[in-house]
C-alpha positions in Angstrom: 132.6 106.2 59.5 131.2 104.8 56.3 129.9 101.3 56.2 129.5 99.6 52.8 127.2 96.6 52.7 126.5 94.6 49.5 123.1 93.1 49.5 123.4 90.9 46.3 126.2 89.8 44.1 127.5 92.2 41.4 126.8 91.3 37.9 127.5 93.0 34.6 124.4 93.8 32.7 124.4 93.9 29.0 123.3 97.2 27.7 120.1 97.1 25.7 121.4 99.8 23.3 123.0 98.7 20.0 124.6 101.1 17.6 124.9 100.5 13.9 126.0 102.7 11.0 124.6 103.0 7.5 126.4 104.6 4.5 123.6 104.6 2.0 125.9 103.4 -0.7 128.6 105.8 0.3 131.8 105.5 2.1 131.6 104.8 5.9 134.0 107.7 6.6 132.2 110.0 4.4 130.3 113.1 5.4 126.9 111.7 4.5 127.0 108.8 7.0 124.0 108.2 9.4 123.9 106.9 13.0 121.0 104.5 13.9 120.1 103.6 17.6 118.1 100.4 18.0 116.7 99.2 21.5 116.4 95.4 21.6 114.6 95.0 25.1 112.8 97.2 27.6 114.7 99.4 30.0 115.1 98.1 33.6 116.0 100.1 36.7 118.5 98.0 38.7 118.9 98.4 42.5 122.4 99.3 43.5 124.0 96.5 45.7 125.7 99.2 47.7 124.1 100.4 51.0 125.6 103.2 53.0 124.8 103.6 56.7 126.1 106.3 59.1 126.4 105.6 62.8 128.8 105.5 65.8 131.6 103.0 66.5 129.3 100.7 68.4 127.4 99.7 65.3 124.2 100.7 63.5 121.5 102.6 65.4 117.9 101.9 64.6 115.5 104.8 64.6 113.9 105.6 68.0 110.4 104.2 68.3 107.6 106.6 69.1 106.8 106.9 72.8 103.1 106.3 73.6 101.8 108.6 76.2 99.0 107.1 78.4 96.4 109.2 80.1 94.5 108.4 83.3 96.3 105.1 84.0 95.7 103.5 80.6 98.4 101.6 78.9 97.8 101.2 75.2 99.5 100.4 71.9 97.8 100.0 68.6 99.0 98.4 65.4 98.4 100.0 62.0 100.2 99.9 58.6 99.4 102.9 56.5 97.4 106.0 57.0 94.8 107.3 56.6 92.5 105.6 59.2 88.9 105.1 58.4 86.3 106.4 60.8 84.3 103.6 62.4 81.5 103.8 64.9 80.2 100.7 66.7 77.3 100.8 69.2 77.2 98.0 71.8 74.0 97.9 73.9 73.3 96.1 77.1 71.5 96.7 80.5 69.4 99.7 81.5 70.0 103.5 82.0 72.2 105.1 79.5 75.9 105.2 80.4 78.3 106.4 77.7 81.9 105.5 77.2 83.9 107.4 74.6 87.1 106.4 72.9 88.9 109.4 71.3 91.9 109.0 69.1 94.1 111.8 67.8 97.2 111.3 65.6 99.8 113.8 64.6 99.5 112.8 61.0 97.4 115.2 59.2 95.7 112.5 57.1 94.5 110.5 60.1 90.8 110.7 61.1 89.7 110.3 64.8 88.0 107.1 65.6 85.2 107.1 68.2 83.6 104.2 70.0 80.3 104.7 71.7 79.1 102.2 74.3 75.5 102.4 75.3 74.0 99.9 77.6 71.0 99.4 79.9 68.3 99.2 77.4 65.1 97.2 77.4 66.4 94.5 75.0 69.4 92.3 75.3 71.7 92.4 72.3 74.6 90.0 71.7 77.4 91.9 70.0 80.4 90.5 68.1 82.8 93.0 66.5 86.1 93.2 64.8 88.1 96.3 64.0 89.9 97.0 60.7 91.5 100.2 59.7 94.2 101.4 57.3 94.4 100.7 53.6 97.1 98.1 53.8 95.1 95.1 55.1 93.9 93.8 58.5 95.5 95.3 61.6 95.8 93.1 64.8 94.2 94.7 67.9 93.8 93.3 71.4 91.4 94.9 73.9 90.8 93.7 77.5 88.0 95.2 79.7 88.1 93.8 83.2 85.4 96.2 84.4 84.0 93.9 87.1 86.1 91.9 89.5 84.9 88.3 89.5 84.8 87.3 93.2 83.1 84.5 95.1 79.5 85.1 95.8 79.1 85.8 99.5 75.3 85.4 99.5 73.1 83.9 96.9 69.5 83.0 97.4 67.7 81.0 94.7 65.7 80.1 92.9 62.4 81.6 91.9 62.6 80.1 88.4 58.8 79.7 88.2 58.6 83.4 87.4 59.8 83.7 83.8 59.4 85.9 80.7 61.0 89.3 80.0 61.4 92.5 81.9 64.7 91.7 83.5 65.0 93.3 86.9 68.7 92.6 87.2 71.1 91.4 84.5 74.8 90.9 84.8 77.0 90.6 81.7 80.6 89.3 81.6 82.5 89.9 78.4 86.0 88.8 77.7 87.8 89.2 74.4 91.5 88.9 73.4 91.3 89.9 69.7 89.2 91.8 67.3 86.7 88.9 67.2 84.6 88.3 70.3 85.8 85.1 71.8 83.4 84.6 74.7 80.3 86.2 76.0 78.6 85.0 79.2 75.2 86.2 80.2 73.5 85.7 83.6 69.9 86.4 84.3 69.1 86.3 88.0 65.4 86.7 88.2 62.4 87.9 86.2 59.1 89.6 86.9 55.8 89.4 84.9 54.7 86.0 86.2 54.2 83.4 83.6 53.5 80.4 85.8 54.8 77.0 84.8 54.4 73.6 86.4 57.3 73.9 88.8 57.5 72.9 92.4 57.2 75.9 94.8 58.6 75.4 98.3 58.0 78.0 101.0 60.2 77.9 104.1 59.0 79.5 107.3 60.3 79.8 110.8 63.0 81.8 112.6 65.4 83.5 110.3 69.0 84.3 111.2 70.5 87.6 110.4 73.2 87.6 107.7 75.4 89.9 105.7 73.6 91.0 102.6 75.8 92.7 99.9 74.9 94.4 96.7 76.7 96.5 94.0 76.0 100.2 94.1 76.5 102.4 91.0 77.4 99.5 88.8 78.1 99.9 86.0 79.3 103.5 86.6 79.7 106.3 84.1 83.1 107.1 82.7 85.1 107.8 79.5 88.5 106.9 78.0 90.7 109.2 76.0 93.4 107.7 73.6 96.0 110.2 72.4 98.5 109.3 69.7 101.5 111.7 69.6 103.7 110.0 67.0 103.2 109.0 63.4 101.9 105.6 62.6 104.4 102.8 62.4 104.1 99.0 61.9 104.3 97.7 65.5 102.5 94.8 67.2 101.0 95.6 70.6 97.8 95.6 72.6 95.5 98.0 74.3 94.8 97.5 78.0 92.0 99.4 79.7 91.7 99.4 83.4 88.5 100.3 85.3 88.0 101.0 89.0 86.3 98.4 91.2 82.5 98.8 91.6 81.2 100.1 94.9 80.0 97.2 97.1 77.7 97.8 100.0 77.0 95.3 102.8 74.6 95.5 105.7 73.6 93.2 108.6 70.0 92.3 108.5 67.4 89.7 107.7 67.6 88.1 104.3 64.8 88.6 101.9 63.8 88.4 98.3 63.4 91.3 95.9 62.6 93.6 98.8 65.0 94.0 101.7 63.8 92.5 105.0 63.7 95.1 107.7 65.8 94.4 110.8 62.9 94.9 113.2 60.5 92.4 111.5 59.7 89.8 114.2 60.3 86.2 113.3 58.1 83.2 114.2 59.1 82.1 117.7 58.0 78.5 118.2 60.1 77.9 121.3 58.2 75.7 123.7 59.5 75.5 127.3 59.9 72.2 129.2 57.3 72.3 132.0 56.7 69.2 134.2 53.0 68.5 134.9 51.6 69.6 138.2 50.5 66.6 140.2 49.2 65.8 143.6 51.4 62.7 143.9 54.6 61.8 142.2 55.3 58.1 141.9 59.1 57.6 141.3 61.1 54.5 140.4 64.7 55.7 140.2 67.3 53.5 138.3 71.1 53.4 138.3 73.0 51.4 135.7 76.6 51.4 134.7 78.3 49.4 131.9 81.6 49.4 130.2 81.3 50.9 126.7 83.8 48.6 125.0 82.0 45.3 125.8 78.8 46.3 127.8 80.2 44.6 130.9 78.1 45.7 133.9 79.8 47.6 136.7 78.2 47.8 140.1 78.4 51.2 141.8 77.2 52.6 145.1 77.0 56.3 144.2 77.8 58.7 141.5 78.2 62.5 141.5 78.2 64.2 138.0 78.6 68.0 137.7 79.3 70.5 134.9 79.3 74.3 134.8 79.8 77.1 132.3 83.4 77.6 131.4 84.3 73.9 131.4 84.9 71.8 128.3 84.2 68.5 130.1 82.1 67.4 133.1 83.6 65.9 136.2 82.4 62.8 137.9 83.1 60.8 141.1 82.1 57.1 141.3 82.1 54.8 144.3 82.2 51.1 143.4 80.7 48.2 145.2 83.8 46.0 145.1 87.4 45.9 144.2 86.6 43.7 141.1 84.3 46.4 139.7 86.8 49.0 140.5 89.6 47.2 138.6 87.2 46.4 135.6 86.3 50.1 135.3 89.7 51.7 135.8 91.0 53.2 132.5 87.9 52.5 130.5 85.0 54.5 129.2 81.8 54.0 131.1 78.1 54.7 130.3 76.1 55.6 133.4 72.3 55.6 133.1 70.3 57.6 135.7 66.5 57.4 135.3 67.0 56.7 131.6 69.4 59.5 130.9 72.9 58.4 129.7 76.2 60.0 130.7 79.6 59.0 129.3 82.7 59.2 131.5 86.3 58.0 131.5 87.4 56.4 134.7 90.8 58.1 135.3 92.1 58.6 138.8 91.7 55.7 141.3 91.3 56.1 145.0 91.1 53.5 147.8 90.3 53.7 151.5 90.9 50.9 154.0 89.9 50.6 157.6 89.1 47.7 159.9 86.6 45.4 158.3 85.8 48.0 155.6 87.3 49.0 152.3 86.0 51.5 149.8 87.1 52.0 146.1 86.3 55.1 144.1 87.6 57.0 141.1 87.5 60.4 139.6 86.2 60.7 136.0 85.7 63.1 133.3 83.2 63.2 130.4 83.9 61.8 127.0 85.1 65.1 125.5 88.2 64.8 127.8 89.6 62.5 125.1 90.6 65.6 123.3 92.7 66.9 126.2 95.7 65.8 128.2 96.9 63.0 128.4 94.9 61.5 125.5 95.6 64.2 122.9 98.9 65.9 122.2 99.2 69.7 122.4 99.8 71.3 119.0 100.3 74.7 117.4 98.0 76.4 114.9 97.8 79.4 112.6 95.2 79.9 110.0 97.0 79.8 106.6 94.1 81.3 104.7 91.2 83.6 105.5 88.5 81.7 107.3 85.4 82.2 109.4 84.9 81.6 113.1 83.2 78.3 112.3 86.0 77.4 109.9 88.6 77.9 112.7 86.7 75.7 115.1 86.2 73.0 112.4 89.9 73.0 111.8 90.5 72.3 115.5 88.1 69.3 115.5 89.3 67.8 112.2 90.1 64.1 112.4 88.9 63.8 116.0 85.5 62.2 115.3 83.6 65.1 116.8 81.3 67.4 114.9 80.6 71.1 115.4 77.3 72.9 115.9 78.0 76.6 115.9 75.2 78.8 117.4 77.2 82.0 117.4 77.1 84.6 114.7 79.8 83.7 112.2 82.3 86.3 110.9 85.5 86.4 108.7 89.0 86.0 110.2 91.9 87.3 108.0 94.9 85.1 107.2 97.3 84.7 110.1 95.1 86.6 112.6 94.5 83.6 114.9 97.3 81.4 116.4 97.7 79.3 119.4 100.7 77.4 120.9 100.9 74.2 122.8 97.2 73.6 123.3 95.1 70.4 123.0 92.0 70.5 120.8 89.7 70.7 123.8 91.6 73.6 125.4 91.9 75.4 122.0 88.2 75.1 121.3 87.3 76.4 124.7 89.7 79.4 124.2 88.0 80.3 120.9 84.6 80.1 122.5 85.6 82.4 125.4 87.0 84.9 122.9 83.5 85.6 121.5 81.6 85.2 124.8 80.5 81.6 124.3 80.5 78.3 126.2 80.7 74.7 125.1 77.6 72.5 125.3 78.8 68.9 124.8 76.6 66.0 123.7 78.7 63.0 124.6 76.2 60.5 123.1 76.4 61.9 119.5 79.9 63.4 119.8 78.6 66.9 119.0 80.1 70.2 120.3 77.7 73.1 120.4 79.1 76.6 120.8 76.3 78.6 122.4 76.3 82.1 124.0 77.2 82.3 127.7 74.2 84.5 128.1 71.5 83.5 125.6 69.2 86.1 127.2 70.7 89.2 128.8 70.1 89.2 132.6 68.5 92.6 132.3 66.1 91.5 129.6 64.6 88.2 130.9 61.1 89.6 131.5 60.1 89.3 127.9 62.1 86.1 127.2 60.7 82.5 126.9 62.2 80.1 129.3 63.8 76.8 128.4 62.6 75.1 131.6 59.8 76.1 134.0 59.9 74.6 137.5 56.9 74.6 139.9 57.2 74.5 143.6 55.8 71.0 143.8 59.0 69.4 142.4 61.5 71.7 144.1 63.1 69.8 147.0 65.4 72.5 148.3 65.9 76.2 147.6 68.5 78.7 148.9 69.7 82.1 147.7 72.7 84.3 148.2 74.0 87.6 146.7 77.3 88.8 145.3 78.1 92.5 145.0 80.2 93.8 142.1 80.4 97.0 140.1 78.0 97.4 137.2 79.1 98.6 133.8 77.2 99.7 130.8 80.0 100.1 128.2 83.2 98.4 127.3 85.9 98.8 124.6 86.7 95.6 122.8 89.8 95.5 120.6 91.6 93.1 118.3 95.3 93.1 117.6 97.2 93.6 114.3 94.3 92.7 112.0 91.5 93.4 114.5 88.9 96.1 115.0 88.2 98.4 118.0 84.6 98.9 119.1 82.7 100.5 121.9 79.9 98.2 123.1 77.2 100.0 125.0 74.2 98.6 126.8 71.0 99.8 125.0 69.0 102.4 126.9 71.9 103.6 128.9 74.4 106.5 128.7 77.3 104.2 128.2 79.5 106.1 130.6 80.4 103.4 133.1 83.3 101.5 131.4 84.5 98.1 132.2 88.1 97.0 131.7 89.2 97.0 128.0 89.1 93.6 126.3 91.9 92.7 123.8 91.8 89.4 121.9 93.2 88.2 118.6 89.8 86.9 117.3 88.2 90.4 117.5 88.5 90.9 113.8 84.9 92.0 113.1 82.2 94.1 114.6 80.1 91.0 115.3 82.9 89.5 117.3 83.3 92.7 119.3 79.5 92.9 119.9 79.2 89.3 121.1 82.3 89.5 123.4 81.3 93.0 124.8 77.7 91.8 125.5 79.1 88.9 127.6 81.4 91.2 129.5 78.5 93.6 130.4 76.2 90.7 131.4 78.8 89.5 133.9 78.9 92.8 135.7 76.6 94.1 138.4 75.1 92.6 141.5 74.0 89.0 141.1 71.6 86.7 143.0 72.7 83.1 143.2 69.9 80.6 143.7 70.5 76.9 144.4 67.6 74.6 143.6 67.5 70.9 144.2 64.8 69.1 142.1 64.0 65.7 140.7 65.1 64.0 137.5 61.8 62.9 135.8 60.7 61.7 132.4 59.3 65.2 131.6 62.2 67.0 133.4 65.6 66.2 131.8 68.9 67.4 133.2 69.0 71.2 133.1 72.2 72.1 131.2 74.3 75.3 131.9 73.2 78.2 129.7 69.4 77.4 129.9 67.0 80.1 131.0 65.1 78.6 134.0 61.8 79.9 135.2 60.5 79.2 138.7 56.8 79.8 139.4 55.6 81.2 142.7 51.8 81.5 142.7 51.1 83.8 139.8 54.6 85.1 139.1 57.6 83.6 137.3 61.2 84.2 138.5 63.7 83.8 135.6 67.4 83.2 135.8 70.3 81.6 133.8 71.6 78.2 134.8 75.3 78.4 135.7 76.0 74.8 136.9 74.3 71.5 137.3 75.1 68.5 139.6 73.4 65.1 139.5 73.6 62.9 142.6 72.6 59.3 142.7 73.2 56.8 145.5 72.1 53.4 146.8 71.6 53.0 150.5 72.4 49.9 152.6 68.8 48.9 152.4 68.8 49.2 148.6 66.8 52.5 148.3 67.8 54.5 145.2 67.9 58.3 145.3 68.4 60.4 142.2 68.2 64.2 142.2 69.7 67.2 140.3 70.9 70.5 141.8 71.2 73.6 139.7 72.7 77.0 140.5 71.0 79.9 138.6 72.2 83.5 138.3 70.0 86.6 137.9 70.5 90.4 138.3 69.4 92.0 141.5 
């Protein structure tokens, strides 16, 4: 098939050649006639309006574009107009220690000259570089280069600032360069700290005290050595494109330890322990004036009561209480309301829930069962809901989501760790039950402060029962304030190792008691929140602490100005002559009553657990 295409209208050009004859006074038809050729304008080469193309029946076929072959995962396309290329070398310098990156170009055209780029960084001086690339002899060629050689992520740990140390010798410098054309569009430079002190008038604050362990992360082998080869296998054509270079992620290393400055803090460096135990004074005579007071929180209306029994133990999210009222009027005023009970100056907040009456001849009694204020987040006051973490969160973030819009605040004393997206879910649970479930998953209990509406998540065993000898007690009791004392023992199998596992996005860890062979295994523990080694360590430690023979000691003591209520989870020390017996508080009960003669009695009874 032949296709004829006219690209401009046809026109008849007048010839620039004119012919004339001269006879030199002779006849025109004679033999001596001469021919004269005269050109009246310059000769012009006209372009033919006819274009001939050969192809198939479907239409014209454009030439096949050259195929660019990428090497080692590099997609690239460069624009140029006419060969030959001009050799160009640019040196970019930043950071310390020489790392070389080479760009090699090779074209099939014999006239092309390879182009090499040398990148040399990590030097003593910081140099800001702006560059544009031009090659070819037909003008400027567009070129786009992207170098995402460092993934920009959120900083997990950043400690600052020692900006009173200034001036040169950069210990650590991080450069971020982005460009989208031949001209440098943006260069960001971050200097973290300096050495060679040149002191200025800045405020220096030094913090001291106990330091919590954290995850400390740093980049290893960054930037790393490498090179890039660009191979061109087809002749140069005019084509717009871009060059994309991809680099591997830097190697990131994290370890669990004490945070420090320029030098890593060793894990075995002791912290300053300023824990001071509560220890009532030893006296010959104790003069007591117990008090009982009960008011309605809504309007401070006084409620008369005969007795109150307030108790709480580990594993509960709210305390239970039983109140006996003086009269039916007081009973009706308190029913369904929130009450504040003051015993020897210590306040307890309860909700009067379940009424109970008892009648006999010439005598009637009115009482009610109560729960502490945190019960407002449980049935029947709060509705059960479903939850699934939509984004990656931490343990504290999960618990904060449970308490959102409840008026309660969180005080997390457990080691925090990340939880992947969708790893934690619960169904048909109230906020109080859900928070208790999360705490049990990591071997913790809830310590509720009803006055300030604060929920503290603390370890069920702050001190391991086999390691109480070197621990500092929270409360120390002497025999002069102990009213009653009794002991009993429970026998159970002792374990020194346990396997703790997560689920789809969890981890599997073997937790072993230090100093043992780790050959006596407890039942495996499986929980959705075991998504990190720290979660497995905390839960496994609690499981090992619960095993073994235990000694249960019940102690009834007083409630004094210098002896507040002993809360579950506290380490209690009991002095006998020159020795101290240490155990963990498991439950606490406060009893207060008024006799028929008006005598007031207030005491607290605790149950402590220790290893035998």
